[in-house]
PyMOL CGO cylinders between C-alpha atoms (Angstrom):
from pymol import cmd
from pymol.cgo import CYLINDER

trace = [
    CYLINDER, -11.85, -25.56, -32.51, -10.27, -22.17, -33.06, 0.3, 1, 1, 1, 1, 1, 1,
    CYLINDER, -10.27, -22.17, -33.06, -13.53, -20.19, -32.60, 0.3, 1, 1, 1, 1, 1, 1,
    CYLINDER, -13.53, -20.19, -32.60, -14.11, -21.81, -29.20, 0.3, 1, 1, 1, 1, 1, 1,
    CYLINDER, -14.11, -21.81, -29.20, -10.54, -21.08, -28.13, 0.3, 1, 1, 1, 1, 1, 1,
    CYLINDER, -10.54, -21.08, -28.13, -10.87, -17.48, -29.30, 0.3, 1, 1, 1, 1, 1, 1,
    CYLINDER, -10.87, -17.48, -29.30, -14.16, -17.11, -27.42, 0.3, 1, 1, 1, 1, 1, 1,
    CYLINDER, -14.16, -17.11, -27.42, -12.64, -18.56, -24.28, 0.3, 1, 1, 1, 1, 1, 1,
    CYLINDER, -12.64, -18.56, -24.28, -9.70, -16.19, -24.55, 0.3, 1, 1, 1, 1, 1, 1,
    CYLINDER, -9.70, -16.19, -24.55, -12.00, -13.22, -25.02, 0.3, 1, 1, 1, 1, 1, 1,
    CYLINDER, -12.00, -13.22, -25.02, -14.08, -14.21, -21.98, 0.3, 1, 1, 1, 1, 1, 1,
    CYLINDER, -14.08, -14.21, -21.98, -10.94, -14.63, -19.87, 0.3, 1, 1, 1, 1, 1, 1,
    CYLINDER, -10.94, -14.63, -19.87, -9.64, -11.24, -21.00, 0.3, 1, 1, 1, 1, 1, 1,
    CYLINDER, -9.64, -11.24, -21.00, -12.99, -9.64, -20.11, 0.3, 1, 1, 1, 1, 1, 1,
    CYLINDER, -12.99, -9.64, -20.11, -13.51, -11.40, -16.77, 0.3, 1, 1, 1, 1, 1, 1,
    CYLINDER, -13.51, -11.40, -16.77, -9.92, -11.24, -15.44, 0.3, 1, 1, 1, 1, 1, 1,
    CYLINDER, -9.92, -11.24, -15.44, -10.06, -7.52, -14.50, 0.3, 1, 1, 1, 1, 1, 1,
    CYLINDER, -10.06, -7.52, -14.50, -13.48, -8.08, -12.90, 0.3, 1, 1, 1, 1, 1, 1,
    CYLINDER, -13.48, -8.08, -12.90, -12.14, -10.95, -10.81, 0.3, 1, 1, 1, 1, 1, 1,
    CYLINDER, -12.14, -10.95, -10.81, -9.21, -8.82, -9.61, 0.3, 1, 1, 1, 1, 1, 1,
    CYLINDER, -9.21, -8.82, -9.61, -11.55, -5.91, -8.80, 0.3, 1, 1, 1, 1, 1, 1,
    CYLINDER, -11.55, -5.91, -8.80, -13.83, -8.16, -6.73, 0.3, 1, 1, 1, 1, 1, 1,
    CYLINDER, -13.83, -8.16, -6.73, -10.88, -9.70, -4.89, 0.3, 1, 1, 1, 1, 1, 1,
    CYLINDER, -10.88, -9.70, -4.89, -8.95, -6.52, -4.12, 0.3, 1, 1, 1, 1, 1, 1,
    CYLINDER, -8.95, -6.52, -4.12, -11.61, -3.83, -3.90, 0.3, 1, 1, 1, 1, 1, 1,
    CYLINDER, -11.61, -3.83, -3.90, -14.40, -5.82, -2.26, 0.3, 1, 1, 1, 1, 1, 1,
    CYLINDER, -14.40, -5.82, -2.26, -12.97, -8.85, -0.44, 0.3, 1, 1, 1, 1, 1, 1,
    CYLINDER, -12.97, -8.85, -0.44, -9.46, -8.13, 0.83, 0.3, 1, 1, 1, 1, 1, 1,
    CYLINDER, -9.46, -8.13, 0.83, -9.10, -6.50, 4.22, 0.3, 1, 1, 1, 1, 1, 1,
    CYLINDER, -9.10, -6.50, 4.22, -7.42, -3.09, 4.05, 0.3, 1, 1, 1, 1, 1, 1,
    CYLINDER, -7.42, -3.09, 4.05, -6.39, -0.38, 6.52, 0.3, 1, 1, 1, 1, 1, 1,
    CYLINDER, -6.39, -0.38, 6.52, -9.37, 1.60, 7.77, 0.3, 1, 1, 1, 1, 1, 1,
    CYLINDER, -9.37, 1.60, 7.77, -9.41, 5.36, 7.39, 0.3, 1, 1, 1, 1, 1, 1,
    CYLINDER, -9.41, 5.36, 7.39, -11.60, 8.41, 7.01, 0.3, 1, 1, 1, 1, 1, 1,
    CYLINDER, -11.60, 8.41, 7.01, -10.90, 11.12, 4.46, 0.3, 1, 1, 1, 1, 1, 1,
    CYLINDER, -10.90, 11.12, 4.46, -11.05, 14.41, 6.35, 0.3, 1, 1, 1, 1, 1, 1,
    CYLINDER, -11.05, 14.41, 6.35, -10.27, 16.84, 3.52, 0.3, 1, 1, 1, 1, 1, 1,
    CYLINDER, -10.27, 16.84, 3.52, -9.37, 16.87, -0.17, 0.3, 1, 1, 1, 1, 1, 1,
    CYLINDER, -9.37, 16.87, -0.17, -6.66, 19.37, -1.09, 0.3, 1, 1, 1, 1, 1, 1,
    CYLINDER, -6.66, 19.37, -1.09, -5.79, 20.73, -4.54, 0.3, 1, 1, 1, 1, 1, 1,
    CYLINDER, -5.79, 20.73, -4.54, -3.34, 18.68, -6.61, 0.3, 1, 1, 1, 1, 1, 1,
    CYLINDER, -3.34, 18.68, -6.61, -5.44, 15.56, -5.97, 0.3, 1, 1, 1, 1, 1, 1,
    CYLINDER, -5.44, 15.56, -5.97, -4.17, 15.03, -2.42, 0.3, 1, 1, 1, 1, 1, 1,
    CYLINDER, -4.17, 15.03, -2.42, -6.39, 13.66, 0.36, 0.3, 1, 1, 1, 1, 1, 1,
    CYLINDER, -6.39, 13.66, 0.36, -5.93, 14.10, 4.09, 0.3, 1, 1, 1, 1, 1, 1,
    CYLINDER, -5.93, 14.10, 4.09, -6.79, 10.83, 5.83, 0.3, 1, 1, 1, 1, 1, 1,
    CYLINDER, -6.79, 10.83, 5.83, -7.10, 9.72, 9.43, 0.3, 1, 1, 1, 1, 1, 1,
    CYLINDER, -7.10, 9.72, 9.43, -5.98, 6.09, 9.71, 0.3, 1, 1, 1, 1, 1, 1,
    CYLINDER, -5.98, 6.09, 9.71, -6.77, 3.58, 12.43, 0.3, 1, 1, 1, 1, 1, 1,
    CYLINDER, -6.77, 3.58, 12.43, -3.93, 1.52, 13.92, 0.3, 1, 1, 1, 1, 1, 1,
    CYLINDER, -3.93, 1.52, 13.92, -3.13, -1.85, 12.34, 0.3, 1, 1, 1, 1, 1, 1,
    CYLINDER, -3.13, -1.85, 12.34, -0.52, -4.62, 12.52, 0.3, 1, 1, 1, 1, 1, 1,
    CYLINDER, -0.52, -4.62, 12.52, 2.02, -5.40, 9.80, 0.3, 1, 1, 1, 1, 1, 1,
    CYLINDER, 2.02, -5.40, 9.80, 4.55, -8.10, 9.03, 0.3, 1, 1, 1, 1, 1, 1,
    CYLINDER, 4.55, -8.10, 9.03, 7.66, -6.62, 7.46, 0.3, 1, 1, 1, 1, 1, 1,
    CYLINDER, 7.66, -6.62, 7.46, 11.06, -7.57, 6.10, 0.3, 1, 1, 1, 1, 1, 1,
    CYLINDER, 11.06, -7.57, 6.10, 14.19, -5.52, 5.35, 0.3, 1, 1, 1, 1, 1, 1,
    CYLINDER, 14.19, -5.52, 5.35, 15.11, -5.11, 1.66, 0.3, 1, 1, 1, 1, 1, 1,
    CYLINDER, 15.11, -5.11, 1.66, 18.06, -3.67, -0.22, 0.3, 1, 1, 1, 1, 1, 1,
    CYLINDER, 18.06, -3.67, -0.22, 17.55, -4.10, -3.96, 0.3, 1, 1, 1, 1, 1, 1,
    CYLINDER, 17.55, -4.10, -3.96, 19.20, -2.28, -6.83, 0.3, 1, 1, 1, 1, 1, 1,
    CYLINDER, 19.20, -2.28, -6.83, 15.85, -0.72, -7.75, 0.3, 1, 1, 1, 1, 1, 1,
    CYLINDER, 15.85, -0.72, -7.75, 12.59, 0.04, -5.99, 0.3, 1, 1, 1, 1, 1, 1,
    CYLINDER, 12.59, 0.04, -5.99, 10.77, -2.68, -7.94, 0.3, 1, 1, 1, 1, 1, 1,
    CYLINDER, 10.77, -2.68, -7.94, 13.45, -5.23, -7.04, 0.3, 1, 1, 1, 1, 1, 1,
    CYLINDER, 13.45, -5.23, -7.04, 13.22, -4.30, -3.36, 0.3, 1, 1, 1, 1, 1, 1,
    CYLINDER, 13.22, -4.30, -3.36, 9.41, -4.60, -3.32, 0.3, 1, 1, 1, 1, 1, 1,
    CYLINDER, 9.41, -4.60, -3.32, 9.55, -7.92, -5.17, 0.3, 1, 1, 1, 1, 1, 1,
    CYLINDER, 9.55, -7.92, -5.17, 12.14, -9.36, -2.77, 0.3, 1, 1, 1, 1, 1, 1,
    CYLINDER, 12.14, -9.36, -2.77, 10.20, -8.24, 0.29, 0.3, 1, 1, 1, 1, 1, 1,
    CYLINDER, 10.20, -8.24, 0.29, 6.94, -9.54, -1.16, 0.3, 1, 1, 1, 1, 1, 1,
    CYLINDER, 6.94, -9.54, -1.16, 8.41, -13.02, -1.60, 0.3, 1, 1, 1, 1, 1, 1,
    CYLINDER, 8.41, -13.02, -1.60, 9.81, -13.06, 1.94, 0.3, 1, 1, 1, 1, 1, 1,
    CYLINDER, 9.81, -13.06, 1.94, 6.52, -12.10, 3.61, 0.3, 1, 1, 1, 1, 1, 1,
    CYLINDER, 6.52, -12.10, 3.61, 4.37, -14.14, 1.21, 0.3, 1, 1, 1, 1, 1, 1,
    CYLINDER, 4.37, -14.14, 1.21, 6.28, -17.21, 2.37, 0.3, 1, 1, 1, 1, 1, 1,
    CYLINDER, 6.28, -17.21, 2.37, 5.30, -16.37, 5.94, 0.3, 1, 1, 1, 1, 1, 1,
    CYLINDER, 5.30, -16.37, 5.94, 1.59, -15.89, 5.25, 0.3, 1, 1, 1, 1, 1, 1,
    CYLINDER, 1.59, -15.89, 5.25, 1.39, -19.00, 3.05, 0.3, 1, 1, 1, 1, 1, 1,
    CYLINDER, 1.39, -19.00, 3.05, 2.57, -21.26, 5.86, 0.3, 1, 1, 1, 1, 1, 1,
    CYLINDER, 2.57, -21.26, 5.86, 6.28, -20.79, 6.60, 0.3, 1, 1, 1, 1, 1, 1,
    CYLINDER, 6.28, -20.79, 6.60, 5.48, -20.25, 10.27, 0.3, 1, 1, 1, 1, 1, 1,
    CYLINDER, 5.48, -20.25, 10.27, 4.43, -22.01, 13.46, 0.3, 1, 1, 1, 1, 1, 1,
    CYLINDER, 4.43, -22.01, 13.46, 1.35, -21.08, 15.48, 0.3, 1, 1, 1, 1, 1, 1,
    CYLINDER, 1.35, -21.08, 15.48, 0.71, -21.65, 19.20, 0.3, 1, 1, 1, 1, 1, 1,
    CYLINDER, 0.71, -21.65, 19.20, 0.14, -25.33, 18.44, 0.3, 1, 1, 1, 1, 1, 1,
    CYLINDER, 0.14, -25.33, 18.44, 3.54, -25.49, 16.69, 0.3, 1, 1, 1, 1, 1, 1,
    CYLINDER, 3.54, -25.49, 16.69, 1.94, -26.17, 13.30, 0.3, 1, 1, 1, 1, 1, 1,
    CYLINDER, 1.94, -26.17, 13.30, 1.98, -24.03, 10.13, 0.3, 1, 1, 1, 1, 1, 1,
    CYLINDER, 1.98, -24.03, 10.13, -0.93, -21.63, 9.68, 0.3, 1, 1, 1, 1, 1, 1,
    CYLINDER, -0.93, -21.63, 9.68, -2.04, -19.89, 6.49, 0.3, 1, 1, 1, 1, 1, 1,
    CYLINDER, -2.04, -19.89, 6.49, -2.92, -16.22, 6.90, 0.3, 1, 1, 1, 1, 1, 1,
    CYLINDER, -2.92, -16.22, 6.90, -5.45, -14.43, 4.72, 0.3, 1, 1, 1, 1, 1, 1,
    CYLINDER, -5.45, -14.43, 4.72, -4.17, -12.07, 2.04, 0.3, 1, 1, 1, 1, 1, 1,
    CYLINDER, -4.17, -12.07, 2.04, -4.72, -8.35, 2.60, 0.3, 1, 1, 1, 1, 1, 1,
    CYLINDER, -4.72, -8.35, 2.60, -3.84, -5.13, 0.80, 0.3, 1, 1, 1, 1, 1, 1,
    CYLINDER, -3.84, -5.13, 0.80, -1.74, -3.07, 0.35, 0.3, 1, 1, 1, 1, 1, 1,
    CYLINDER, -1.74, -3.07, 0.35, 1.93, -4.03, 0.09, 0.3, 1, 1, 1, 1, 1, 1,
    CYLINDER, 1.93, -4.03, 0.09, 3.91, -1.09, 1.50, 0.3, 1, 1, 1, 1, 1, 1,
    CYLINDER, 3.91, -1.09, 1.50, 7.48, 0.11, 1.02, 0.3, 1, 1, 1, 1, 1, 1,
    CYLINDER, 7.48, 0.11, 1.02, 9.23, 2.59, 3.31, 0.3, 1, 1, 1, 1, 1, 1,
    CYLINDER, 9.23, 2.59, 3.31, 12.77, 3.87, 2.87, 0.3, 1, 1, 1, 1, 1, 1,
    CYLINDER, 12.77, 3.87, 2.87, 15.24, 3.40, 5.69, 0.3, 1, 1, 1, 1, 1, 1,
    CYLINDER, 15.24, 3.40, 5.69, 17.08, 6.69, 5.36, 0.3, 1, 1, 1, 1, 1, 1,
    CYLINDER, 17.08, 6.69, 5.36, 16.42, 10.21, 4.06, 0.3, 1, 1, 1, 1, 1, 1,
    CYLINDER, 16.42, 10.21, 4.06, 17.12, 11.37, 0.53, 0.3, 1, 1, 1, 1, 1, 1,
    CYLINDER, 17.12, 11.37, 0.53, 15.63, 10.94, -2.88, 0.3, 1, 1, 1, 1, 1, 1,
    CYLINDER, 15.63, 10.94, -2.88, 14.75, 7.60, -4.33, 0.3, 1, 1, 1, 1, 1, 1,
    CYLINDER, 14.75, 7.60, -4.33, 17.50, 6.33, -6.61, 0.3, 1, 1, 1, 1, 1, 1,
    CYLINDER, 17.50, 6.33, -6.61, 17.54, 8.64, -9.63, 0.3, 1, 1, 1, 1, 1, 1,
    CYLINDER, 17.54, 8.64, -9.63, 20.53, 7.10, -11.41, 0.3, 1, 1, 1, 1, 1, 1,
    CYLINDER, 20.53, 7.10, -11.41, 18.79, 4.61, -13.67, 0.3, 1, 1, 1, 1, 1, 1,
    CYLINDER, 18.79, 4.61, -13.67, 18.31, 2.11, -10.86, 0.3, 1, 1, 1, 1, 1, 1,
    CYLINDER, 18.31, 2.11, -10.86, 22.05, 1.77, -10.24, 0.3, 1, 1, 1, 1, 1, 1,
    CYLINDER, 22.05, 1.77, -10.24, 21.91, 2.72, -6.53, 0.3, 1, 1, 1, 1, 1, 1,
    CYLINDER, 21.91, 2.72, -6.53, 20.42, 0.40, -3.90, 0.3, 1, 1, 1, 1, 1, 1,
    CYLINDER, 20.42, 0.40, -3.90, 16.94, 1.08, -2.58, 0.3, 1, 1, 1, 1, 1, 1,
    CYLINDER, 16.94, 1.08, -2.58, 17.08, 0.16, 1.06, 0.3, 1, 1, 1, 1, 1, 1,
    CYLINDER, 17.08, 0.16, 1.06, 14.09, 0.00, 3.38, 0.3, 1, 1, 1, 1, 1, 1,
    CYLINDER, 14.09, 0.00, 3.38, 11.28, -2.27, 4.56, 0.3, 1, 1, 1, 1, 1, 1,
    CYLINDER, 11.28, -2.27, 4.56, 8.40, -3.98, 2.78, 0.3, 1, 1, 1, 1, 1, 1,
    CYLINDER, 8.40, -3.98, 2.78, 5.28, -4.61, 4.87, 0.3, 1, 1, 1, 1, 1, 1,
    CYLINDER, 5.28, -4.61, 4.87, 1.99, -6.49, 4.59, 0.3, 1, 1, 1, 1, 1, 1,
    CYLINDER, 1.99, -6.49, 4.59, -0.99, -5.49, 6.67, 0.3, 1, 1, 1, 1, 1, 1,
    CYLINDER, -0.99, -5.49, 6.67, -2.08, -8.43, 8.85, 0.3, 1, 1, 1, 1, 1, 1,
    CYLINDER, -2.08, -8.43, 8.85, -5.76, -9.38, 9.33, 0.3, 1, 1, 1, 1, 1, 1,
    CYLINDER, -5.76, -9.38, 9.33, -7.40, -7.39, 12.12, 0.3, 1, 1, 1, 1, 1, 1,
    CYLINDER, -7.40, -7.39, 12.12, -7.85, -10.45, 14.35, 0.3, 1, 1, 1, 1, 1, 1,
    CYLINDER, -7.85, -10.45, 14.35, -4.07, -10.55, 14.93, 0.3, 1, 1, 1, 1, 1, 1,
    CYLINDER, -4.07, -10.55, 14.93, -1.73, -8.49, 17.07, 0.3, 1, 1, 1, 1, 1, 1,
    CYLINDER, -1.73, -8.49, 17.07, 2.08, -8.73, 17.00, 0.3, 1, 1, 1, 1, 1, 1,
    CYLINDER, 2.08, -8.73, 17.00, 1.79, -11.03, 20.03, 0.3, 1, 1, 1, 1, 1, 1,
    CYLINDER, 1.79, -11.03, 20.03, -0.77, -13.45, 18.53, 0.3, 1, 1, 1, 1, 1, 1,
    CYLINDER, -0.77, -13.45, 18.53, 0.66, -13.92, 15.03, 0.3, 1, 1, 1, 1, 1, 1,
    CYLINDER, 0.66, -13.92, 15.03, 2.32, -17.26, 14.23, 0.3, 1, 1, 1, 1, 1, 1,
    CYLINDER, 2.32, -17.26, 14.23, 6.09, -17.37, 14.68, 0.3, 1, 1, 1, 1, 1, 1,
    CYLINDER, 6.09, -17.37, 14.68, 7.81, -16.90, 11.29, 0.3, 1, 1, 1, 1, 1, 1,
    CYLINDER, 7.81, -16.90, 11.29, 10.32, -19.47, 10.10, 0.3, 1, 1, 1, 1, 1, 1,
    CYLINDER, 10.32, -19.47, 10.10, 12.40, -16.66, 8.58, 0.3, 1, 1, 1, 1, 1, 1,
    CYLINDER, 12.40, -16.66, 8.58, 14.34, -14.41, 10.94, 0.3, 1, 1, 1, 1, 1, 1,
    CYLINDER, 14.34, -14.41, 10.94, 13.92, -11.59, 8.41, 0.3, 1, 1, 1, 1, 1, 1,
    CYLINDER, 13.92, -11.59, 8.41, 10.18, -11.29, 9.13, 0.3, 1, 1, 1, 1, 1, 1,
    CYLINDER, 10.18, -11.29, 9.13, 9.11, -9.17, 12.09, 0.3, 1, 1, 1, 1, 1, 1,
    CYLINDER, 9.11, -9.17, 12.09, 5.87, -7.62, 13.37, 0.3, 1, 1, 1, 1, 1, 1,
    CYLINDER, 5.87, -7.62, 13.37, 4.90, -4.17, 14.55, 0.3, 1, 1, 1, 1, 1, 1,
    CYLINDER, 4.90, -4.17, 14.55, 1.84, -1.99, 15.06, 0.3, 1, 1, 1, 1, 1, 1,
    CYLINDER, 1.84, -1.99, 15.06, 1.43, 1.01, 12.76, 0.3, 1, 1, 1, 1, 1, 1,
    CYLINDER, 1.43, 1.01, 12.76, -0.09, 3.61, 15.09, 0.3, 1, 1, 1, 1, 1, 1,
    CYLINDER, -0.09, 3.61, 15.09, -3.18, 5.60, 14.21, 0.3, 1, 1, 1, 1, 1, 1,
    CYLINDER, -3.18, 5.60, 14.21, -2.27, 8.83, 12.49, 0.3, 1, 1, 1, 1, 1, 1,
    CYLINDER, -2.27, 8.83, 12.49, -2.90, 11.57, 9.96, 0.3, 1, 1, 1, 1, 1, 1,
    CYLINDER, -2.90, 11.57, 9.96, -1.55, 11.18, 6.42, 0.3, 1, 1, 1, 1, 1, 1,
    CYLINDER, -1.55, 11.18, 6.42, -1.60, 13.12, 3.18, 0.3, 1, 1, 1, 1, 1, 1,
    CYLINDER, -1.60, 13.12, 3.18, -2.16, 10.74, 0.26, 0.3, 1, 1, 1, 1, 1, 1,
    CYLINDER, -2.16, 10.74, 0.26, -2.09, 10.88, -3.53, 0.3, 1, 1, 1, 1, 1, 1,
    CYLINDER, -2.09, 10.88, -3.53, -3.60, 7.99, -5.50, 0.3, 1, 1, 1, 1, 1, 1,
    CYLINDER, -3.60, 7.99, -5.50, -2.60, 7.10, -9.05, 0.3, 1, 1, 1, 1, 1, 1,
    CYLINDER, -2.60, 7.10, -9.05, -2.90, 4.20, -11.47, 0.3, 1, 1, 1, 1, 1, 1,
    CYLINDER, -2.90, 4.20, -11.47, -0.31, 2.64, -13.75, 0.3, 1, 1, 1, 1, 1, 1,
    CYLINDER, -0.31, 2.64, -13.75, 2.37, -0.03, -13.67, 0.3, 1, 1, 1, 1, 1, 1,
    CYLINDER, 2.37, -0.03, -13.67, 4.29, -0.66, -10.43, 0.3, 1, 1, 1, 1, 1, 1,
    CYLINDER, 4.29, -0.66, -10.43, 6.06, 2.69, -10.02, 0.3, 1, 1, 1, 1, 1, 1,
    CYLINDER, 6.06, 2.69, -10.02, 9.79, 3.20, -10.20, 0.3, 1, 1, 1, 1, 1, 1,
    CYLINDER, 9.79, 3.20, -10.20, 11.89, 5.52, -8.06, 0.3, 1, 1, 1, 1, 1, 1,
    CYLINDER, 11.89, 5.52, -8.06, 11.34, 8.59, -10.22, 0.3, 1, 1, 1, 1, 1, 1,
    CYLINDER, 11.34, 8.59, -10.22, 7.55, 8.24, -10.23, 0.3, 1, 1, 1, 1, 1, 1,
    CYLINDER, 7.55, 8.24, -10.23, 7.40, 7.83, -6.46, 0.3, 1, 1, 1, 1, 1, 1,
    CYLINDER, 7.40, 7.83, -6.46, 9.57, 10.89, -5.89, 0.3, 1, 1, 1, 1, 1, 1,
    CYLINDER, 9.57, 10.89, -5.89, 7.44, 12.95, -8.28, 0.3, 1, 1, 1, 1, 1, 1,
    CYLINDER, 7.44, 12.95, -8.28, 4.30, 11.92, -6.41, 0.3, 1, 1, 1, 1, 1, 1,
    CYLINDER, 4.30, 11.92, -6.41, 5.93, 12.58, -3.04, 0.3, 1, 1, 1, 1, 1, 1,
    CYLINDER, 5.93, 12.58, -3.04, 6.79, 16.11, -4.17, 0.3, 1, 1, 1, 1, 1, 1,
    CYLINDER, 6.79, 16.11, -4.17, 3.18, 16.53, -5.30, 0.3, 1, 1, 1, 1, 1, 1,
    CYLINDER, 3.18, 16.53, -5.30, 2.07, 15.68, -1.75, 0.3, 1, 1, 1, 1, 1, 1,
    CYLINDER, 2.07, 15.68, -1.75, 4.67, 17.96, -0.15, 0.3, 1, 1, 1, 1, 1, 1,
    CYLINDER, 4.67, 17.96, -0.15, 3.64, 20.91, -2.30, 0.3, 1, 1, 1, 1, 1, 1,
    CYLINDER, 3.64, 20.91, -2.30, -0.07, 20.39, -1.58, 0.3, 1, 1, 1, 1, 1, 1,
    CYLINDER, -0.07, 20.39, -1.58, 0.67, 20.33, 2.15, 0.3, 1, 1, 1, 1, 1, 1,
    CYLINDER, 0.67, 20.33, 2.15, 2.77, 23.50, 2.00, 0.3, 1, 1, 1, 1, 1, 1,
    CYLINDER, 2.77, 23.50, 2.00, 0.08, 25.27, -0.03, 0.3, 1, 1, 1, 1, 1, 1,
    CYLINDER, 0.08, 25.27, -0.03, -2.40, 24.38, 2.74, 0.3, 1, 1, 1, 1, 1, 1,
    CYLINDER, -2.40, 24.38, 2.74, -0.11, 25.73, 5.46, 0.3, 1, 1, 1, 1, 1, 1,
    CYLINDER, -0.11, 25.73, 5.46, 0.87, 22.24, 6.66, 0.3, 1, 1, 1, 1, 1, 1,
    CYLINDER, 0.87, 22.24, 6.66, 4.35, 20.81, 7.22, 0.3, 1, 1, 1, 1, 1, 1,
    CYLINDER, 4.35, 20.81, 7.22, 5.28, 17.47, 5.62, 0.3, 1, 1, 1, 1, 1, 1,
    CYLINDER, 5.28, 17.47, 5.62, 7.30, 15.30, 8.00, 0.3, 1, 1, 1, 1, 1, 1,
    CYLINDER, 7.30, 15.30, 8.00, 9.25, 12.10, 7.62, 0.3, 1, 1, 1, 1, 1, 1,
    CYLINDER, 9.25, 12.10, 7.62, 9.73, 9.99, 4.53, 0.3, 1, 1, 1, 1, 1, 1,
    CYLINDER, 9.73, 9.99, 4.53, 7.10, 9.00, 1.97, 0.3, 1, 1, 1, 1, 1, 1,
    CYLINDER, 7.10, 9.00, 1.97, 5.54, 5.54, 1.97, 0.3, 1, 1, 1, 1, 1, 1,
    CYLINDER, 5.54, 5.54, 1.97, 4.45, 3.66, -1.16, 0.3, 1, 1, 1, 1, 1, 1,
    CYLINDER, 4.45, 3.66, -1.16, 1.31, 1.49, -0.95, 0.3, 1, 1, 1, 1, 1, 1,
    CYLINDER, 1.31, 1.49, -0.95, 0.42, -0.87, -3.81, 0.3, 1, 1, 1, 1, 1, 1,
    CYLINDER, 0.42, -0.87, -3.81, -2.99, -2.54, -3.69, 0.3, 1, 1, 1, 1, 1, 1,
    CYLINDER, -2.99, -2.54, -3.69, -3.02, -4.76, -6.78, 0.3, 1, 1, 1, 1, 1, 1,
    CYLINDER, -3.02, -4.76, -6.78, -0.89, -7.70, -7.94, 0.3, 1, 1, 1, 1, 1, 1,
    CYLINDER, -0.89, -7.70, -7.94, 1.72, -7.03, -10.66, 0.3, 1, 1, 1, 1, 1, 1,
    CYLINDER, 1.72, -7.03, -10.66, -0.38, -8.87, -13.27, 0.3, 1, 1, 1, 1, 1, 1,
    CYLINDER, -0.38, -8.87, -13.27, -3.34, -6.50, -12.89, 0.3, 1, 1, 1, 1, 1, 1,
    CYLINDER, -3.34, -6.50, -12.89, -3.98, -4.12, -15.78, 0.3, 1, 1, 1, 1, 1, 1,
    CYLINDER, -3.98, -4.12, -15.78, -2.11, -0.83, -15.40, 0.3, 1, 1, 1, 1, 1, 1,
    CYLINDER, -2.11, -0.83, -15.40, -5.33, 1.17, -15.65, 0.3, 1, 1, 1, 1, 1, 1,
    CYLINDER, -5.33, 1.17, -15.65, -6.79, -0.89, -12.81, 0.3, 1, 1, 1, 1, 1, 1,
    CYLINDER, -6.79, -0.89, -12.81, -3.90, -0.66, -10.38, 0.3, 1, 1, 1, 1, 1, 1,
    CYLINDER, -3.90, -0.66, -10.38, -4.16, 1.50, -7.25, 0.3, 1, 1, 1, 1, 1, 1,
    CYLINDER, -4.16, 1.50, -7.25, -0.87, 3.00, -6.15, 0.3, 1, 1, 1, 1, 1, 1,
    CYLINDER, -0.87, 3.00, -6.15, -0.57, 5.55, -3.35, 0.3, 1, 1, 1, 1, 1, 1,
    CYLINDER, -0.57, 5.55, -3.35, 2.18, 7.72, -1.89, 0.3, 1, 1, 1, 1, 1, 1,
    CYLINDER, 2.18, 7.72, -1.89, 1.58, 8.78, 1.73, 0.3, 1, 1, 1, 1, 1, 1,
    CYLINDER, 1.58, 8.78, 1.73, 3.29, 11.27, 4.02, 0.3, 1, 1, 1, 1, 1, 1,
    CYLINDER, 3.29, 11.27, 4.02, 2.76, 12.32, 7.61, 0.3, 1, 1, 1, 1, 1, 1,
    CYLINDER, 2.76, 12.32, 7.61, 2.21, 16.00, 8.26, 0.3, 1, 1, 1, 1, 1, 1,
    CYLINDER, 2.21, 16.00, 8.26, 2.12, 18.55, 11.07, 0.3, 1, 1, 1, 1, 1, 1,
    CYLINDER, 2.12, 18.55, 11.07, -0.34, 21.39, 11.54, 0.3, 1, 1, 1, 1, 1, 1,
    CYLINDER, -0.34, 21.39, 11.54, -4.06, 22.10, 11.59, 0.3, 1, 1, 1, 1, 1, 1,
    CYLINDER, -4.06, 22.10, 11.59, -5.77, 21.54, 8.24, 0.3, 1, 1, 1, 1, 1, 1,
    CYLINDER, -5.77, 21.54, 8.24, -7.97, 24.29, 6.83, 0.3, 1, 1, 1, 1, 1, 1,
    CYLINDER, -7.97, 24.29, 6.83, -11.68, 23.93, 7.46, 0.3, 1, 1, 1, 1, 1, 1,
    CYLINDER, -11.68, 23.93, 7.46, -13.50, 22.00, 4.71, 0.3, 1, 1, 1, 1, 1, 1,
    CYLINDER, -13.50, 22.00, 4.71, -16.10, 23.91, 2.69, 0.3, 1, 1, 1, 1, 1, 1,
    CYLINDER, -16.10, 23.91, 2.69, -19.66, 23.65, 3.94, 0.3, 1, 1, 1, 1, 1, 1,
    CYLINDER, -19.66, 23.65, 3.94, -21.70, 20.93, 2.27, 0.3, 1, 1, 1, 1, 1, 1,
    CYLINDER, -21.70, 20.93, 2.27, -24.98, 21.69, 0.57, 0.3, 1, 1, 1, 1, 1, 1,
    CYLINDER, -24.98, 21.69, 0.57, -26.24, 18.14, 1.13, 0.3, 1, 1, 1, 1, 1, 1,
    CYLINDER, -26.24, 18.14, 1.13, -25.78, 15.56, 3.94, 0.3, 1, 1, 1, 1, 1, 1,
    CYLINDER, -25.78, 15.56, 3.94, -22.86, 13.14, 3.64, 0.3, 1, 1, 1, 1, 1, 1,
    CYLINDER, -22.86, 13.14, 3.64, -23.84, 9.82, 2.08, 0.3, 1, 1, 1, 1, 1, 1,
    CYLINDER, -23.84, 9.82, 2.08, -22.99, 6.60, 3.93, 0.3, 1, 1, 1, 1, 1, 1,
    CYLINDER, -22.99, 6.60, 3.93, -20.54, 5.43, 1.28, 0.3, 1, 1, 1, 1, 1, 1,
    CYLINDER, -20.54, 5.43, 1.28, -18.42, 8.60, 1.25, 0.3, 1, 1, 1, 1, 1, 1,
    CYLINDER, -18.42, 8.60, 1.25, -14.90, 8.91, 2.61, 0.3, 1, 1, 1, 1, 1, 1,
    CYLINDER, -14.90, 8.91, 2.61, -14.76, 5.73, 4.62, 0.3, 1, 1, 1, 1, 1, 1,
    CYLINDER, -14.76, 5.73, 4.62, -12.81, 2.56, 3.89, 0.3, 1, 1, 1, 1, 1, 1,
]
cmd.load_cgo(trace, "trace")
C-alpha cells in the first residue's frame, strides 16, 4: 500500500547517498598523492604519482556538454567496446575522477555557453594497466597516455557539475594562492570530477588543479605526530 511505498522511497532516499559514498570514496581506484602543504584560500599542494589515462577529444558548446560527450566515448571503451590481446572484448573497472583539460589558453567560455569548449576528457585507468597493455579501443577517438608524476595546487569544492564560470573562478583562486605563497602557476587548469551526475550536489567532489613552479614555503611545525590517515590518498 501507500505507506509501504512511502517507506521504501524514504529508505532509498536515505541509502542512495551512502551507496554512492561507499562506491566512490572507498571502493573506486583513484590517483595516489600526498598533500605536502595547505595554503590559505583552501588550496592544497599535492605530489601525485604517475598514472595511465584513456582520453578522447571533445568540442562541445559548453563545458558540461564537452564532459558529457567525452564521458560517453570513454565509457563505451571501458564497458567493452575494445579488443584485448585475445581479440575479445574486456570490461575495465570504473575509477575516479573524470578529468577535463582545455586544448588552448584563454578563459573558459564566458558568453553564456555560446562558444565551444575544446579539449580532452580523460578517465584514469586501473593501476594494473599501462598504455601498452590496455585493450585496443574500437573507437579511433580513444587514446592512452601516462600522466607523469608531478606537483599540483588543488582546490576542492562541492556542488553540481561546474560550468565554465565556476571553473575559471576556482582556477583564479588557485592562481592567487600560489602567487601569495611566492609560487608561479604554470599551464592550464584541469577539472576533476569524482562523482556521477546523479549524486547529491552536497556530496559531489569537484577539483580544479594547476601545475606550479617554485619552492613552497616550509610547513609550520607540528605539535603532534602525523596520524596514518592524514594527507594520503
